[in-house]
MDAnalysis code that builds the backbone (N, CA, C; Angstrom):
import MDAnalysis as mda
import numpy as np

u = mda.Universe.empty(396, n_residues=132, atom_resindex=np.repeat(np.arange(132), 3), trajectory=True)
u.add_TopologyAttr("name", ["N", "CA", "C"] * 132)
u.add_TopologyAttr("resid", np.arange(1, 133))
u.add_TopologyAttr("resname", ["UNK", "UNK", "UNK", "UNK", "UNK", "UNK", "UNK", "UNK", "UNK", "UNK", "UNK", "UNK", "UNK", "UNK", "UNK", "UNK", "UNK", "UNK", "UNK", "UNK", "UNK", "UNK", "UNK", "UNK", "UNK", "UNK", "UNK", "UNK", "UNK", "UNK", "UNK", "UNK", "UNK", "UNK", "UNK", "UNK", "UNK", "UNK", "UNK", "UNK", "UNK", "UNK", "UNK", "UNK", "UNK", "UNK", "UNK", "UNK", "UNK", "UNK", "UNK", "UNK", "UNK", "UNK", "UNK", "UNK", "UNK", "UNK", "UNK", "UNK", "UNK", "UNK", "UNK", "UNK", "UNK", "UNK", "UNK", "UNK", "UNK", "UNK", "UNK", "UNK", "UNK", "UNK", "UNK", "UNK", "UNK", "UNK", "UNK", "UNK", "UNK", "UNK", "UNK", "UNK", "UNK", "UNK", "UNK", "UNK", "UNK", "UNK", "UNK", "UNK", "UNK", "UNK", "UNK", "UNK", "UNK", "UNK", "UNK", "UNK", "UNK", "UNK", "UNK", "UNK", "UNK", "UNK", "UNK", "UNK", "UNK", "UNK", "UNK", "UNK", "UNK", "UNK", "UNK", "UNK", "UNK", "UNK", "UNK", "UNK", "UNK", "UNK", "UNK", "UNK", "UNK", "UNK", "UNK", "UNK", "UNK", "UNK", "UNK", "UNK"])
u.atoms.positions = np.array([
    [100.993, 103.021, 96.463],
    [102.299, 103.241, 95.880],
    [103.335, 102.472, 96.702],
    [104.255, 101.858, 96.017],
    [105.369, 101.152, 96.625],
    [106.187, 102.139, 97.458],
    [106.669, 101.710, 98.630],
    [107.425, 102.593, 99.512],
    [108.695, 103.100, 98.830],
    [109.341, 102.246, 98.033],
    [110.559, 102.664, 97.332],
    [110.259, 103.804, 96.358],
    [109.126, 103.725, 95.667],
    [108.750, 104.795, 94.745],
    [108.454, 106.085, 95.511],
    [107.801, 105.965, 96.664],
    [107.487, 107.146, 97.470],
    [108.764, 107.807, 97.989],
    [109.708, 106.989, 98.451],
    [110.985, 107.524, 98.925],
    [111.730, 108.184, 97.767],
    [111.704, 107.554, 96.601],
    [112.376, 108.116, 95.429],
    [111.753, 109.451, 95.034],
    [110.439, 109.538, 95.079],
    [109.747, 110.780, 94.727],
    [110.159, 111.919, 95.663],
    [110.176, 111.628, 96.965],
    [110.583, 112.632, 97.948],
    [112.053, 113.002, 97.746],
    [112.877, 112.008, 97.480],
    [114.307, 112.253, 97.295],
    [114.581, 113.099, 96.056],
    [113.882, 112.814, 94.974],
    [114.057, 113.606, 93.750],
    [113.659, 115.060, 93.999],
    [112.553, 115.251, 94.715],
    [112.140, 116.615, 95.051],
    [113.165, 117.326, 95.919],
    [113.702, 116.621, 96.909],
    [114.710, 117.207, 97.785],
    [116.003, 117.524, 97.056],
    [116.431, 116.597, 96.197],
    [117.659, 116.835, 95.430],
    [117.475, 117.990, 94.449],
    [116.286, 118.103, 93.876],
    [115.999, 119.210, 92.973],
    [116.084, 120.547, 93.709],
    [115.504, 120.610, 94.905],
    [115.583, 121.835, 95.724],
    [117.030, 122.153, 96.083],
    [117.825, 121.103, 96.377],
    [119.234, 121.312, 96.712],
    [119.998, 121.853, 95.508],
    [119.693, 121.341, 94.305],
    [120.336, 121.866, 93.096],
    [120.001, 123.345, 92.906],
    [118.738, 123.710, 93.140],
    [118.328, 125.109, 93.029],
    [119.075, 125.984, 94.034],
    [119.178, 125.512, 95.274],
    [119.857, 126.291, 96.319],
    [121.336, 126.445, 95.989],
    [121.967, 125.380, 95.509],
    [123.386, 125.448, 95.162],
    [123.601, 126.405, 93.989],
    [122.730, 126.353, 92.994],
    [122.821, 127.283, 91.866],
    [122.649, 128.722, 92.333],
    [121.728, 128.928, 93.271],
    [121.506, 130.271, 93.830],
    [122.755, 130.741, 94.579],
    [123.359, 129.834, 95.333],
    [124.587, 130.176, 96.066],
    [125.699, 130.566, 95.099],
    [125.879, 129.769, 94.040],
    [126.926, 130.073, 93.066],
    [126.645, 131.376, 92.326],
    [125.377, 131.653, 92.051],
    [125.018, 132.892, 91.361],
    [125.288, 134.116, 92.225],
    [125.273, 133.942, 93.540],
    [125.473, 135.063, 94.463],
    [126.845, 135.037, 95.126],
    [127.801, 134.423, 94.477],
    [129.128, 134.286, 95.079],
    [129.819, 135.635, 95.292],
    [129.448, 136.647, 94.523],
    [130.049, 137.975, 94.672],
    [129.113, 138.986, 95.318],
    [128.011, 138.518, 95.893],
    [127.055, 139.413, 96.544],
    [127.462, 139.625, 98.000],
    [127.754, 140.866, 98.398],
    [128.125, 141.121, 99.787],
    [127.003, 140.729, 100.755],
    [127.366, 140.166, 101.880],
    [126.467, 139.789, 102.977],
    [125.469, 138.700, 102.579],
    [125.754, 137.944, 101.538],
    [124.855, 136.851, 101.134],
    [125.096, 135.649, 102.035],
    [124.019, 135.124, 102.610],
    [124.082, 133.908, 103.424],
    [123.669, 132.738, 102.537],
    [124.539, 131.769, 102.416],
    [124.256, 130.648, 101.523],
    [123.038, 129.863, 101.992],
    [122.410, 129.160, 101.058],
    [121.220, 128.359, 101.341],
    [121.619, 126.895, 101.432],
    [120.988, 126.194, 102.335],
    [121.252, 124.775, 102.568],
    [119.917, 124.036, 102.579],
    [119.816, 122.904, 101.873],
    [118.582, 122.118, 101.823],
    [118.856, 120.738, 102.400],
    [118.019, 120.331, 103.356],
    [118.143, 119.006, 103.958],
    [116.797, 118.290, 103.925],
    [116.855, 116.982, 103.794],
    [115.651, 116.159, 103.867],
    [116.001, 114.731, 104.275],
    [117.280, 114.368, 104.171],
    [117.699, 112.998, 104.425],
    [117.470, 112.559, 105.865],
    [117.662, 113.477, 106.810],
    [117.455, 113.128, 108.220],
    [116.006, 112.732, 108.493],
    [115.065, 113.437, 107.856],
    [113.651, 113.094, 108.024],
    [113.360, 111.700, 107.474],
    [113.907, 111.399, 106.291],
    [113.698, 110.071, 105.701],
    [114.327, 108.983, 106.563],
    [115.537, 109.233, 107.032],
    [116.225, 108.251, 107.885],
    [115.421, 107.983, 109.154],
    [114.919, 109.042, 109.749],
    [114.123, 108.914, 110.972],
    [112.851, 108.115, 110.705],
    [112.227, 108.354, 109.578],
    [110.992, 107.661, 109.238],
    [111.238, 106.194, 108.921],
    [112.301, 105.905, 108.173],
    [112.565, 104.548, 107.715],
    [113.271, 103.678, 108.751],
    [114.158, 104.278, 109.542],
    [114.963, 103.495, 110.484],
    [114.643, 103.770, 111.946],
    [113.752, 104.673, 112.214],
    [113.410, 105.008, 113.590],
    [114.175, 106.236, 114.049],
    [113.627, 106.947, 114.996],
    [114.245, 108.195, 115.445],
    [115.488, 107.949, 116.304],
    [116.392, 108.940, 116.297],
    [117.570, 108.897, 117.162],
    [117.219, 109.318, 118.583],
    [116.109, 110.004, 118.726],
    [115.657, 110.441, 120.052],
    [114.215, 109.992, 120.244],
    [113.762, 110.024, 121.466],
    [112.398, 109.598, 121.747],
    [111.400, 110.604, 121.162],
    [110.433, 110.123, 120.396],
    [109.433, 111.048, 119.840],
    [108.387, 111.415, 120.890],
    [107.706, 112.535, 120.650],
    [106.589, 112.893, 121.509],
    [105.470, 111.882, 121.301],
    [104.780, 111.550, 122.353],
    [103.668, 110.617, 122.247],
    [102.442, 111.376, 121.762],
    [101.825, 110.864, 120.713],
    [100.590, 111.459, 120.207],
    [99.493, 110.410, 120.327],
    [98.419, 110.799, 120.963],
    [97.311, 109.866, 121.187],
    [96.125, 110.149, 120.285],
    [96.240, 111.215, 119.497],
    [95.146, 111.616, 118.615],
    [95.745, 112.082, 117.289],
    [95.108, 111.773, 116.165],
    [95.666, 112.205, 114.877],
    [95.835, 113.712, 114.732],
    [95.110, 114.492, 115.526],
    [95.229, 115.944, 115.429],
    [96.391, 116.490, 116.265],
    [97.039, 115.647, 117.068],
    [98.197, 116.096, 117.839],
    [99.360, 116.393, 116.901],
    [100.182, 117.313, 117.288],
    [101.349, 117.682, 116.489],
    [102.475, 116.702, 116.798],
    [102.961, 116.065, 115.761],
    [104.046, 115.108, 115.919],
    [105.377, 115.782, 115.627],
    [106.432, 115.313, 116.267],
    [107.768, 115.835, 115.989],
    [108.419, 115.088, 114.839],
    [107.793, 114.042, 114.346],
    [108.329, 113.226, 113.264],
    [107.345, 113.192, 112.100],
    [107.835, 113.013, 110.872],
    [106.896, 112.830, 109.770],
    [106.140, 111.518, 109.946],
    [104.859, 111.526, 109.627],
    [104.032, 110.325, 109.809],
    [104.068, 109.402, 108.600],
    [104.423, 109.932, 107.447],
    [104.502, 109.118, 106.243],
    [105.598, 109.672, 105.355],
    [105.978, 108.896, 104.354],
    [107.016, 109.343, 103.430],
    [106.563, 110.608, 102.708],
    [105.289, 110.676, 102.364],
    [104.762, 111.847, 101.667],
    [104.828, 113.111, 102.524],
    [104.898, 112.965, 103.843],
    [104.956, 114.114, 104.740],
    [106.365, 114.700, 104.850],
    [107.349, 114.012, 104.327],
    [108.723, 114.509, 104.365],
    [108.861, 115.639, 103.355],
    [109.274, 116.780, 103.828],
    [109.448, 117.959, 102.975],
    [110.879, 118.469, 103.103],
    [111.485, 118.873, 101.989],
    [112.829, 119.456, 102.073],
    [112.791, 120.744, 102.892],
    [113.779, 120.912, 103.743],
    [113.875, 122.099, 104.588],
    [115.014, 122.967, 104.071],
    [114.685, 124.210, 103.729],
    [115.709, 125.146, 103.256],
    [116.013, 126.142, 104.360],
    [117.291, 126.282, 104.667],
    [117.723, 127.210, 105.708],
    [118.843, 128.077, 105.174],
    [118.944, 129.249, 105.730],
    [120.068, 130.137, 105.423],
    [121.160, 129.878, 106.453],
    [122.368, 129.728, 105.983],
    [123.507, 129.511, 106.873],
    [124.047, 130.876, 107.296],
    [123.365, 131.490, 108.240],
    [123.726, 132.828, 108.705],
    [124.908, 132.716, 109.663],
    [125.853, 133.611, 109.514],
    [127.005, 133.635, 110.408],
    [128.214, 132.887, 109.887],
    [128.092, 132.184, 108.783],
    [129.229, 131.494, 108.183],
    [129.894, 132.445, 107.199],
    [130.881, 133.145, 107.652],
    [131.546, 134.134, 106.816],
    [132.767, 133.510, 106.158],
    [132.835, 133.647, 104.858],
    [133.965, 133.135, 104.110],
    [134.882, 134.289, 103.707],
    [134.283, 135.436, 103.437],
    [135.062, 136.587, 102.984],
    [134.807, 137.796, 103.872],
    [135.647, 138.794, 103.707],
    [135.559, 140.013, 104.516],
    [134.279, 140.791, 104.277],
    [133.637, 140.618, 103.100],
    [132.425, 141.382, 102.798],
    [131.159, 140.719, 103.355],
    [131.312, 139.636, 104.116],
    [130.170, 138.988, 104.742],
    [129.532, 137.901, 103.912],
    [130.074, 137.603, 102.747],
    [129.532, 136.547, 101.897],
    [129.915, 135.192, 102.490],
    [128.944, 134.266, 102.544],
    [129.168, 132.966, 103.150],
    [129.332, 131.831, 102.163],
    [129.636, 132.134, 100.899],
    [129.724, 131.103, 99.868],
    [131.186, 130.767, 99.588],
    [131.518, 129.494, 99.704],
    [132.833, 128.987, 99.331],
    [132.649, 128.180, 98.050],
    [133.281, 128.603, 96.965],
    [133.060, 127.975, 95.669],
    [133.447, 126.500, 95.670],
    [134.486, 126.130, 96.397],
    [134.914, 124.728, 96.436],
    [133.853, 123.848, 97.097],
    [133.284, 124.327, 98.181],
    [132.238, 123.567, 98.878],
    [130.993, 123.454, 98.003],
    [130.614, 124.544, 97.364],
    [129.415, 124.531, 96.520],
    [129.591, 123.614, 95.313],
    [130.759, 123.615, 94.708],
    [131.001, 122.742, 93.555],
    [131.001, 121.276, 93.991],
    [131.530, 120.993, 95.183],
    [131.496, 119.622, 95.704],
    [130.054, 119.194, 95.970],
    [129.232, 120.091, 96.536],
    [127.814, 119.780, 96.771],
    [127.075, 119.570, 95.465],
    [127.414, 120.364, 94.468],
    [126.794, 120.221, 93.159],
    [127.113, 118.845, 92.562],
    [128.372, 118.435, 92.642],
    [128.776, 117.126, 92.116],
    [128.122, 115.996, 92.899],
    [128.091, 116.111, 94.228],
    [127.479, 115.076, 95.066],
    [125.981, 114.948, 94.774],
    [125.308, 116.069, 94.651],
    [123.869, 116.056, 94.373],
    [123.591, 115.462, 92.998],
    [124.409, 115.831, 92.019],
    [124.239, 115.297, 90.671],
    [124.431, 113.779, 90.649],
    [125.443, 113.279, 91.376],
    [125.685, 111.833, 91.427],
    [124.543, 111.113, 92.140],
    [124.018, 111.703, 93.201],
    [122.881, 111.107, 93.914],
    [121.661, 111.049, 93.006],
    [121.427, 112.113, 92.265],
    [120.314, 112.190, 91.315],
    [120.433, 111.080, 90.272],
    [121.625, 110.939, 89.695],
    [121.851, 109.919, 88.670],
    [121.676, 108.515, 89.243],
    [122.204, 108.273, 90.433],
    [122.075, 106.953, 91.056],
    [120.613, 106.631, 91.336],
    [119.868, 107.605, 91.780],
    [118.450, 107.409, 92.061],
    [117.676, 107.072, 90.790],
    [117.965, 107.771, 89.703],
    [117.276, 107.482, 88.442],
    [117.673, 106.114, 87.884],
    [118.935, 105.709, 88.066],
    [119.333, 104.360, 87.635],
    [118.582, 103.305, 88.429],
    [118.453, 103.522, 89.732],
    [117.722, 102.584, 90.583],
    [116.264, 102.485, 90.145],
    [115.640, 103.617, 89.856],
    [114.247, 103.608, 89.409],
    [114.105, 102.928, 88.050],
    [115.070, 103.127, 87.161],
    [115.016, 102.479, 85.846],
    [115.109, 100.964, 85.993],
    [115.965, 100.494, 86.884],
    [116.077, 99.045, 87.109],
    [114.804, 98.488, 87.733],
    [114.218, 99.243, 88.656],
    [112.979, 98.798, 89.286],
    [111.854, 98.724, 88.252],
    [111.781, 99.717, 87.379],
    [110.761, 99.711, 86.325],
    [110.998, 98.548, 85.364],
    [112.257, 98.267, 85.049],
    [112.577, 97.139, 84.161],
    [112.169, 95.817, 84.793],
    [112.370, 95.692, 86.096],
    [111.962, 94.445, 86.765],
    [110.441, 94.307, 86.779],
    [109.718, 95.424, 86.907],
    [108.256, 95.361, 86.831],
    [107.803, 94.920, 85.438],
    [108.459, 95.462, 84.391],
    [108.119, 95.064, 83.027],
    [108.368, 93.579, 82.825],
    [109.474, 93.062, 83.368],
    [109.792, 91.642, 83.242],
    [108.735, 90.796, 83.933],
    [108.344, 91.203, 85.125],
    [107.330, 90.453, 85.880],
    [106.003, 90.442, 85.147],
    [105.673, 91.544, 84.489],
    [104.405, 91.629, 83.769],
    [104.468, 90.950, 82.401],
    [105.636, 90.432, 82.052],
    [105.745, 89.693, 80.800],
    [106.155, 90.538, 79.614],
    [106.667, 91.736, 79.900],
    [107.051, 92.624, 78.813],
    [108.483, 92.454, 78.368],
    [109.211, 91.563, 78.985],
    [110.627, 91.382, 78.627],
    [111.480, 92.445, 79.263],
    [112.694, 92.595, 78.759],
    [113.606, 93.569, 79.357],
    [113.851, 94.765, 78.522],
])
């Protein structure tokens, strides 16, 4: 599989998880003591594609535990609860403005990714002689 397709596959999965978490946060905006959910995966991809920001642990055997993903397929979205971020007096940590901004940002990233994949697929069709 082309590396761009693998990165796109991981990114689509991560963005999908982020959309789910944001929807869950918005659905629980009036739930007392609700800690909002946050999904990240971009740092893992950046580290894999551009190199780590810190020195990785040295692994001399494939069975050693690495601190970095070894392949694009090994990148998994990480979901965490943002505990301690209180927005309201009842302990709820959801700010509707932040969640709506995340929803819009995630949606735009999703659309841009699908446009990129459509152009890549069109270029493959052209190369194979299928036209545009």
